[in-house]
PDB file of N, CA, C, O and CB in Angstrom:
ATOM      1  N   MET A   1       3.234 -12.729   1.404  1.00  0.00           N
ATOM      2  CA  MET A   1       2.299 -11.724   1.197  1.00  0.00           C
ATOM      3  C   MET A   1       1.713 -11.257   0.461  1.00  0.00           C
ATOM      4  O   MET A   1       2.129 -11.202  -0.696  1.00  0.00           O
ATOM      5  CB  MET A   1       2.459 -11.074   1.388  1.00  0.00           C
ATOM      6  N   THR A   2       0.309 -10.638   0.878  1.00  0.00           N
ATOM      7  CA  THR A   2      -0.688  -9.869   0.259  1.00  0.00           C
ATOM      8  C   THR A   2      -0.577  -9.058   0.012  1.00  0.00           C
ATOM      9  O   THR A   2      -0.309  -8.101   0.740  1.00  0.00           O
ATOM     10  CB  THR A   2      -1.496  -9.689   0.562  1.00  0.00           C
ATOM     11  N   LYS A   3      -0.778  -9.069  -1.463  1.00  0.00           N
ATOM     12  CA  LYS A   3      -0.773  -7.529  -2.292  1.00  0.00           C
ATOM     13  C   LYS A   3      -1.734  -6.896  -2.135  1.00  0.00           C
ATOM     14  O   LYS A   3      -2.595  -7.447  -1.448  1.00  0.00           O
ATOM     15  CB  LYS A   3      -0.697  -7.459  -3.712  1.00  0.00           C
ATOM     16  N   TYR A   4      -2.012  -5.664  -2.601  1.00  0.00           N
ATOM     17  CA  TYR A   4      -3.088  -4.761  -2.582  1.00  0.00           C
ATOM     18  C   TYR A   4      -3.018  -4.326  -3.190  1.00  0.00           C
ATOM     19  O   TYR A   4      -1.815  -4.276  -3.450  1.00  0.00           O
ATOM     20  CB  TYR A   4      -3.413  -4.102  -1.932  1.00  0.00           C
ATOM     21  N   ARG A   5      -4.037  -3.290  -4.450  1.00  0.00           N
ATOM     22  CA  ARG A   5      -4.213  -2.511  -5.459  1.00  0.00           C
ATOM     23  C   ARG A   5      -5.193  -1.097  -5.329  1.00  0.00           C
ATOM     24  O   ARG A   5      -6.422  -1.043  -5.372  1.00  0.00           O
ATOM     25  CB  ARG A   5      -4.674  -3.423  -6.403  1.00  0.00           C
ATOM     26  N   CYS A   6      -4.419  -0.214  -5.192  1.00  0.00           N
ATOM     27  CA  CYS A   6      -5.043   1.292  -5.099  1.00  0.00           C
ATOM     28  C   CYS A   6      -6.414   1.140  -5.668  1.00  0.00           C
ATOM     29  O   CYS A   6      -6.204   0.716  -6.804  1.00  0.00           O
ATOM     30  CB  CYS A   6      -4.164   2.512  -5.998  1.00  0.00           C
ATOM     31  N   THR A   7      -7.765   1.258  -5.495  1.00  0.00           N
ATOM     32  CA  THR A   7      -9.349   1.472  -7.109  1.00  0.00           C
ATOM     33  C   THR A   7      -8.827   2.655  -7.461  1.00  0.00           C
ATOM     34  O   THR A   7      -7.679   2.341  -7.774  1.00  0.00           O
ATOM     35  CB  THR A   7     -11.599   1.769  -6.678  1.00  0.00           C
ATOM     36  N   VAL A   8      -8.912   3.638  -7.591  1.00  0.00           N
ATOM     37  CA  VAL A   8      -8.426   4.689  -8.651  1.00  0.00           C
ATOM     38  C   VAL A   8      -6.573   4.720  -9.723  1.00  0.00           C
ATOM     39  O   VAL A   8      -6.358   4.655 -10.933  1.00  0.00           O
ATOM     40  CB  VAL A   8      -8.514   6.110  -7.547  1.00  0.00           C
ATOM     41  N   CYS A   9      -5.769   4.828  -8.704  1.00  0.00           N
ATOM     42  CA  CYS A   9      -5.062   4.531 -10.171  1.00  0.00           C
ATOM     43  C   CYS A   9      -4.862   3.252 -10.268  1.00  0.00           C
ATOM     44  O   CYS A   9      -4.979   3.128 -11.487  1.00  0.00           O
ATOM     45  CB  CYS A   9      -3.690   5.185 -10.460  1.00  0.00           C
ATOM     46  N   ASP A  10      -4.626   2.116  -9.837  1.00  0.00           N
ATOM     47  CA  ASP A  10      -4.383   0.833  -9.678  1.00  0.00           C
ATOM     48  C   ASP A  10      -3.182   0.456  -8.756  1.00  0.00           C
ATOM     49  O   ASP A  10      -3.108  -0.751  -8.526  1.00  0.00           O
ATOM     50  CB  ASP A  10      -4.239   0.326 -10.930  1.00  0.00           C
ATOM     51  N   TYR A  11      -2.196   1.267  -8.162  1.00  0.00           N
ATOM     52  CA  TYR A  11      -0.703   0.854  -7.958  1.00  0.00           C
ATOM     53  C   TYR A  11      -1.321   0.020  -6.941  1.00  0.00           C
ATOM     54  O   TYR A  11      -2.406  -0.024  -6.361  1.00  0.00           O
ATOM     55  CB  TYR A  11       0.625   2.029  -7.519  1.00  0.00           C
ATOM     56  N   ILE A  12      -0.004  -0.755  -6.941  1.00  0.00           N
ATOM     57  CA  ILE A  12       0.022  -1.745  -6.083  1.00  0.00           C
ATOM     58  C   ILE A  12       1.128  -2.235  -4.578  1.00  0.00           C
ATOM     59  O   ILE A  12       2.154  -2.899  -4.732  1.00  0.00           O
ATOM     60  CB  ILE A  12       0.063  -2.574  -7.040  1.00  0.00           C
ATOM     61  N   TYR A  13       0.952  -2.058  -4.087  1.00  0.00           N
ATOM     62  CA  TYR A  13       1.174  -2.285  -2.741  1.00  0.00           C
ATOM     63  C   TYR A  13       1.599  -3.750  -2.447  1.00  0.00           C
ATOM     64  O   TYR A  13       0.806  -4.601  -2.045  1.00  0.00           O
ATOM     65  CB  TYR A  13      -0.041  -1.917  -2.003  1.00  0.00           C
ATOM     66  N   ASP A  14       3.283  -4.034  -2.745  1.00  0.00           N
ATOM     67  CA  ASP A  14       3.971  -4.855  -2.440  1.00  0.00           C
ATOM     68  C   ASP A  14       4.405  -5.016  -1.180  1.00  0.00           C
ATOM     69  O   ASP A  14       5.370  -4.310  -0.885  1.00  0.00           O
ATOM     70  CB  ASP A  14       4.702  -4.807  -3.091  1.00  0.00           C
ATOM     71  N   PRO A  15       3.965  -5.766  -0.302  1.00  0.00           N
ATOM     72  CA  PRO A  15       4.928  -5.890   0.894  1.00  0.00           C
ATOM     73  C   PRO A  15       6.479  -6.360   1.105  1.00  0.00           C
ATOM     74  O   PRO A  15       7.094  -6.419   2.170  1.00  0.00           O
ATOM     75  CB  PRO A  15       4.324  -6.668   1.612  1.00  0.00           C
ATOM     76  N   ALA A  16       6.922  -6.668  -0.160  1.00  0.00           N
ATOM     77  CA  ALA A  16       8.467  -7.466  -0.225  1.00  0.00           C
ATOM     78  C   ALA A  16       8.538  -7.184  -0.693  1.00  0.00           C
ATOM     79  O   ALA A  16       8.974  -7.824  -1.650  1.00  0.00           O
ATOM     80  CB  ALA A  16       9.077  -8.491  -0.296  1.00  0.00           C
ATOM     81  N   VAL A  17       8.206  -5.543  -0.893  1.00  0.00           N
ATOM     82  CA  VAL A  17       9.056  -4.642  -1.785  1.00  0.00           C
ATOM     83  C   VAL A  17       9.098  -2.672  -0.388  1.00  0.00           C
ATOM     84  O   VAL A  17       9.897  -1.823   0.010  1.00  0.00           O
ATOM     85  CB  VAL A  17       7.759  -4.482  -4.001  1.00  0.00           C
ATOM     86  N   GLY A  18       7.462  -3.094  -0.263  1.00  0.00           N
ATOM     87  CA  GLY A  18       7.481  -1.121   1.109  1.00  0.00           C
ATOM     88  C   GLY A  18       7.616  -0.382   0.244  1.00  0.00           C
ATOM     89  O   GLY A  18       7.791  -0.683  -0.937  1.00  0.00           O
ATOM     90  N   ASP A  19       7.529   1.147   0.906  1.00  0.00           N
ATOM     91  CA  ASP A  19       7.577   2.448  -0.010  1.00  0.00           C
ATOM     92  C   ASP A  19       8.202   3.282   1.095  1.00  0.00           C
ATOM     93  O   ASP A  19       7.733   3.848   2.082  1.00  0.00           O
ATOM     94  CB  ASP A  19       5.984   3.101  -0.676  1.00  0.00           C
ATOM     95  N   ASP A  20      10.056   3.103   0.326  1.00  0.00           N
ATOM     96  CA  ASP A  20      10.659   3.806   0.265  1.00  0.00           C
ATOM     97  C   ASP A  20      10.541   5.340   0.305  1.00  0.00           C
ATOM     98  O   ASP A  20      11.549   6.017   0.507  1.00  0.00           O
ATOM     99  CB  ASP A  20      10.995   3.385  -0.378  1.00  0.00           C
ATOM    100  N   THR A  21       9.513   5.822   0.145  1.00  0.00           N
ATOM    101  CA  THR A  21       8.505   6.719  -0.021  1.00  0.00           C
ATOM    102  C   THR A  21       8.357   7.645   1.123  1.00  0.00           C
ATOM    103  O   THR A  21       8.623   8.818   1.388  1.00  0.00           O
ATOM    104  CB  THR A  21       7.325   6.042  -0.267  1.00  0.00           C
ATOM    105  N   GLN A  22       7.602   6.201   1.911  1.00  0.00           N
ATOM    106  CA  GLN A  22       7.355   6.616   3.008  1.00  0.00           C
ATOM    107  C   GLN A  22       7.354   6.658   4.216  1.00  0.00           C
ATOM    108  O   GLN A  22       6.686   7.350   4.985  1.00  0.00           O
ATOM    109  CB  GLN A  22       6.949   6.656   2.984  1.00  0.00           C
ATOM    110  N   GLY A  23       8.679   5.350   4.529  1.00  0.00           N
ATOM    111  CA  GLY A  23       9.051   4.643   4.617  1.00  0.00           C
ATOM    112  C   GLY A  23       9.419   4.232   6.065  1.00  0.00           C
ATOM    113  O   GLY A  23       9.867   4.635   7.139  1.00  0.00           O
ATOM    114  N   ILE A  24       8.642   2.513   4.975  1.00  0.00           N
ATOM    115  CA  ILE A  24       7.570   1.826   5.197  1.00  0.00           C
ATOM    116  C   ILE A  24       8.336   0.048   4.944  1.00  0.00           C
ATOM    117  O   ILE A  24       8.081  -0.456   3.851  1.00  0.00           O
ATOM    118  CB  ILE A  24       6.215   2.455   4.042  1.00  0.00           C
ATOM    119  N   ASP A  25       8.807  -0.405   5.474  1.00  0.00           N
ATOM    120  CA  ASP A  25      10.048  -0.750   5.177  1.00  0.00           C
ATOM    121  C   ASP A  25       9.614  -2.252   3.949  1.00  0.00           C
ATOM    122  O   ASP A  25       8.441  -2.604   3.827  1.00  0.00           O
ATOM    123  CB  ASP A  25      11.000  -1.096   6.844  1.00  0.00           C
ATOM    124  N   PRO A  26      10.838  -3.005   3.109  1.00  0.00           N
ATOM    125  CA  PRO A  26      10.303  -4.526   3.160  1.00  0.00           C
ATOM    126  C   PRO A  26      10.191  -5.008   3.749  1.00  0.00           C
ATOM    127  O   PRO A  26      10.939  -4.867   4.717  1.00  0.00           O
ATOM    128  CB  PRO A  26      10.569  -5.310   2.819  1.00  0.00           C
ATOM    129  N   GLY A  27       9.100  -6.128   3.793  1.00  0.00           N
ATOM    130  CA  GLY A  27       8.095  -7.103   4.438  1.00  0.00           C
ATOM    131  C   GLY A  27       7.811  -6.357   5.549  1.00  0.00           C
ATOM    132  O   GLY A  27       8.382  -6.422   6.638  1.00  0.00           O
ATOM    133  N   THR A  28       6.588  -5.398   5.116  1.00  0.00           N
ATOM    134  CA  THR A  28       5.570  -4.765   5.737  1.00  0.00           C
ATOM    135  C   THR A  28       4.105  -5.238   5.563  1.00  0.00           C
ATOM    136  O   THR A  28       3.668  -4.496   4.683  1.00  0.00           O
ATOM    137  CB  THR A  28       5.676  -3.518   5.363  1.00  0.00           C
ATOM    138  N   ALA A  29       3.505  -5.753   5.793  1.00  0.00           N
ATOM    139  CA  ALA A  29       2.571  -6.531   5.824  1.00  0.00           C
ATOM    140  C   ALA A  29       1.476  -5.136   5.476  1.00  0.00           C
ATOM    141  O   ALA A  29       1.397  -4.185   6.254  1.00  0.00           O
ATOM    142  CB  ALA A  29       2.501  -7.518   7.285  1.00  0.00           C
ATOM    143  N   PHE A  30       0.648  -5.227   4.130  1.00  0.00           N
ATOM    144  CA  PHE A  30      -0.268  -4.076   4.503  1.00  0.00           C
ATOM    145  C   PHE A  30      -0.712  -3.736   5.823  1.00  0.00           C
ATOM    146  O   PHE A  30      -0.583  -2.559   6.159  1.00  0.00           O
ATOM    147  CB  PHE A  30      -1.358  -4.214   3.884  1.00  0.00           C
ATOM    148  N   GLU A  31      -1.417  -4.888   6.964  1.00  0.00           N
ATOM    149  CA  GLU A  31      -2.060  -4.440   7.550  1.00  0.00           C
ATOM    150  C   GLU A  31      -1.250  -4.141   8.946  1.00  0.00           C
ATOM    151  O   GLU A  31      -1.755  -4.027  10.063  1.00  0.00           O
ATOM    152  CB  GLU A  31      -3.126  -5.148   7.452  1.00  0.00           C
ATOM    153  N   ASN A  32      -0.004  -4.051   8.630  1.00  0.00           N
ATOM    154  CA  ASN A  32       0.711  -3.144   9.462  1.00  0.00           C
ATOM    155  C   ASN A  32       1.317  -1.792   9.147  1.00  0.00           C
ATOM    156  O   ASN A  32       2.363  -1.244   9.493  1.00  0.00           O
ATOM    157  CB  ASN A  32       1.611  -3.784   9.863  1.00  0.00           C
ATOM    158  N   ILE A  33       0.535  -1.523   8.550  1.00  0.00           N
ATOM    159  CA  ILE A  33       1.294  -0.042   7.408  1.00  0.00           C
ATOM    160  C   ILE A  33      -0.022   1.169   8.097  1.00  0.00           C
ATOM    161  O   ILE A  33      -1.229   1.348   7.934  1.00  0.00           O
ATOM    162  CB  ILE A  33       1.036  -0.426   4.717  1.00  0.00           C
ATOM    163  N   PRO A  34       0.854   1.652   8.738  1.00  0.00           N
ATOM    164  CA  PRO A  34      -0.538   2.719   9.771  1.00  0.00           C
ATOM    165  C   PRO A  34      -1.729   3.847   9.168  1.00  0.00           C
ATOM    166  O   PRO A  34      -1.503   5.056   9.140  1.00  0.00           O
ATOM    167  CB  PRO A  34       0.368   3.920  10.859  1.00  0.00           C
ATOM    168  N   ASP A  35      -2.261   3.594   8.974  1.00  0.00           N
ATOM    169  CA  ASP A  35      -3.703   4.352   8.347  1.00  0.00           C
ATOM    170  C   ASP A  35      -3.627   5.322   8.360  1.00  0.00           C
ATOM    171  O   ASP A  35      -4.804   5.625   8.162  1.00  0.00           O
ATOM    172  CB  ASP A  35      -4.923   4.275   8.833  1.00  0.00           C
ATOM    173  N   THR A  36      -2.777   6.797   8.502  1.00  0.00           N
ATOM    174  CA  THR A  36      -2.473   7.579   7.801  1.00  0.00           C
ATOM    175  C   THR A  36      -1.783   7.562   6.430  1.00  0.00           C
ATOM    176  O   THR A  36      -1.882   8.466   5.601  1.00  0.00           O
ATOM    177  CB  THR A  36      -2.042   8.071   8.462  1.00  0.00           C
ATOM    178  N   TRP A  37      -0.946   6.232   6.258  1.00  0.00           N
ATOM    179  CA  TRP A  37      -0.959   6.176   4.799  1.00  0.00           C
ATOM    180  C   TRP A  37      -0.861   6.002   3.914  1.00  0.00           C
ATOM    181  O   TRP A  37      -0.407   4.905   3.587  1.00  0.00           O
ATOM    182  CB  TRP A  37      -0.900   6.329   4.445  1.00  0.00           C
ATOM    183  N   ARG A  38      -1.230   6.989   2.896  1.00  0.00           N
ATOM    184  CA  ARG A  38      -1.640   6.585   1.622  1.00  0.00           C
ATOM    185  C   ARG A  38      -1.132   6.857   0.551  1.00  0.00           C
ATOM    186  O   ARG A  38      -0.128   7.564   0.639  1.00  0.00           O
ATOM    187  CB  ARG A  38      -2.601   6.842   1.423  1.00  0.00           C
ATOM    188  N   CYS A  39      -1.541   6.473  -0.761  1.00  0.00           N
ATOM    189  CA  CYS A  39      -1.286   6.034  -2.227  1.00  0.00           C
ATOM    190  C   CYS A  39       0.656   7.012  -2.135  1.00  0.00           C
ATOM    191  O   CYS A  39       0.947   8.141  -1.738  1.00  0.00           O
ATOM    192  CB  CYS A  39      -3.004   6.928  -3.751  1.00  0.00           C
ATOM    193  N   PRO A  40       1.281   6.204  -2.543  1.00  0.00           N
ATOM    194  CA  PRO A  40       2.040   7.361  -2.779  1.00  0.00           C
ATOM    195  C   PRO A  40       2.312   7.751  -4.647  1.00  0.00           C
ATOM    196  O   PRO A  40       3.346   8.309  -5.016  1.00  0.00           O
ATOM    197  CB  PRO A  40       3.531   7.018  -1.892  1.00  0.00           C
ATOM    198  N   VAL A  41       1.200   7.341  -5.630  1.00  0.00           N
ATOM    199  CA  VAL A  41       1.311   7.425  -6.577  1.00  0.00           C
ATOM    200  C   VAL A  41      -0.415   8.762  -7.499  1.00  0.00           C
ATOM    201  O   VAL A  41      -0.488   9.541  -8.450  1.00  0.00           O
ATOM    202  CB  VAL A  41       1.614   5.737  -6.786  1.00  0.00           C
ATOM    203  N   CYS A  42      -1.427   8.220  -6.363  1.00  0.00           N
ATOM    204  CA  CYS A  42      -2.431   9.789  -6.546  1.00  0.00           C
ATOM    205  C   CYS A  42      -3.231  10.025  -4.954  1.00  0.00           C
ATOM    206  O   CYS A  42      -4.164  10.822  -4.855  1.00  0.00           O
ATOM    207  CB  CYS A  42      -4.049   9.537  -8.104  1.00  0.00           C
ATOM    208  N   GLY A  43      -2.799   9.339  -3.936  1.00  0.00           N
ATOM    209  CA  GLY A  43      -2.453  10.199  -2.555  1.00  0.00           C
ATOM    210  C   GLY A  43      -3.267  10.009  -2.243  1.00  0.00           C
ATOM    211  O   GLY A  43      -3.706  10.816  -1.424  1.00  0.00           O
ATOM    212  N   VAL A  44      -4.493   8.357  -2.751  1.00  0.00           N
ATOM    213  CA  VAL A  44      -5.581   7.965  -1.141  1.00  0.00           C
ATOM    214  C   VAL A  44      -4.870   6.906  -0.284  1.00  0.00           C
ATOM    215  O   VAL A  44      -3.988   6.058  -0.421  1.00  0.00           O
ATOM    216  CB  VAL A  44      -7.380   7.104  -1.523  1.00  0.00           C
ATOM    217  N   PRO A  45      -5.823   7.454   0.820  1.00  0.00           N
ATOM    218  CA  PRO A  45      -6.148   6.870   2.161  1.00  0.00           C
ATOM    219  C   PRO A  45      -6.112   5.372   1.828  1.00  0.00           C
ATOM    220  O   PRO A  45      -6.615   4.720   0.913  1.00  0.00           O
ATOM    221  CB  PRO A  45      -7.636   7.382   2.807  1.00  0.00           C
ATOM    222  N   LYS A  46      -5.069   4.934   3.262  1.00  0.00           N
ATOM    223  CA  LYS A  46      -5.422   2.984   3.016  1.00  0.00           C
ATOM    224  C   LYS A  46      -6.317   2.733   2.599  1.00  0.00           C
ATOM    225  O   LYS A  46      -6.415   1.686   1.959  1.00  0.00           O
ATOM    226  CB  LYS A  46      -5.577   1.970   4.067  1.00  0.00           C
ATOM    227  N   SER A  47      -7.965   4.044   2.864  1.00  0.00           N
ATOM    228  CA  SER A  47      -8.987   2.769   2.565  1.00  0.00           C
ATOM    229  C   SER A  47      -8.957   2.051   1.849  1.00  0.00           C
ATOM    230  O   SER A  47      -8.607   0.891   2.068  1.00  0.00           O
ATOM    231  CB  SER A  47      -9.991   2.866   2.332  1.00  0.00           C
ATOM    232  N   ASP A  48      -9.448   2.667   0.335  1.00  0.00           N
ATOM    233  CA  ASP A  48     -10.068   2.731  -0.638  1.00  0.00           C
ATOM    234  C   ASP A  48      -8.001   2.119  -1.760  1.00  0.00           C
ATOM    235  O   ASP A  48      -7.198   2.748  -2.449  1.00  0.00           O
ATOM    236  CB  ASP A  48     -11.148   4.677  -0.729  1.00  0.00           C
ATOM    237  N   PHE A  49      -8.091   0.791  -1.315  1.00  0.00           N
ATOM    238  CA  PHE A  49      -6.878   0.111  -1.376  1.00  0.00           C
ATOM    239  C   PHE A  49      -7.995  -1.840  -1.264  1.00  0.00           C
ATOM    240  O   PHE A  49      -8.538  -2.316  -0.267  1.00  0.00           O
ATOM    241  CB  PHE A  49      -5.471   0.820   0.351  1.00  0.00           C
ATOM    242  N   VAL A  50      -7.930  -2.383  -2.578  1.00  0.00           N
ATOM    243  CA  VAL A  50      -8.455  -3.720  -1.985  1.00  0.00           C
ATOM    244  C   VAL A  50      -7.438  -5.097  -1.521  1.00  0.00           C
ATOM    245  O   VAL A  50      -6.329  -4.966  -2.038  1.00  0.00           O
ATOM    246  CB  VAL A  50      -9.418  -4.229  -3.112  1.00  0.00           C
ATOM    247  N   LYS A  51      -7.504  -5.842  -1.028  1.00  0.00           N
ATOM    248  CA  LYS A  51      -6.701  -7.252  -1.776  1.00  0.00           C
ATOM    249  C   LYS A  51      -6.518  -7.482  -3.073  1.00  0.00           C
ATOM    250  O   LYS A  51      -7.420  -7.287  -3.887  1.00  0.00           O
ATOM    251  CB  LYS A  51      -7.309  -8.456  -1.543  1.00  0.00           C
ATOM    252  N   GLU A  52      -5.378  -7.904  -3.390  1.00  0.00           N
ATOM    253  CA  GLU A  52      -5.721  -8.195  -4.511  1.00  0.00           C
ATOM    254  C   GLU A  52      -5.428 -10.034  -4.745  1.00  0.00           C
ATOM    255  O   GLU A  52      -4.684 -10.573  -3.925  1.00  0.00           O
ATOM    256  CB  GLU A  52      -4.912  -7.127  -5.438  1.00  0.00           C
ATOM    257  N   ASP A  53      -6.090 -10.955  -5.953  1.00  0.00           N
ATOM    258  CA  ASP A  53      -6.556 -12.435  -5.473  1.00  0.00           C
ATOM    259  C   ASP A  53      -5.412 -12.744  -5.866  1.00  0.00           C
ATOM    260  O   ASP A  53      -5.026 -13.910  -5.787  1.00  0.00           O
ATOM    261  CB  ASP A  53      -7.864 -13.322  -6.058  1.00  0.00           C
TER     262      ASP A  53
END
């Protein structure tokens, strides 16, 4: 699965790990995260993330 990086603080969303701070289970693809999800480090919206190559 593809990882995504926050363009503000460089946090990496790793689908293998998920985000337990916001109830995102491991194995959840970035595309399947609700649009209301925000970066757990700096709080910017999902739209401020870019795909990691």
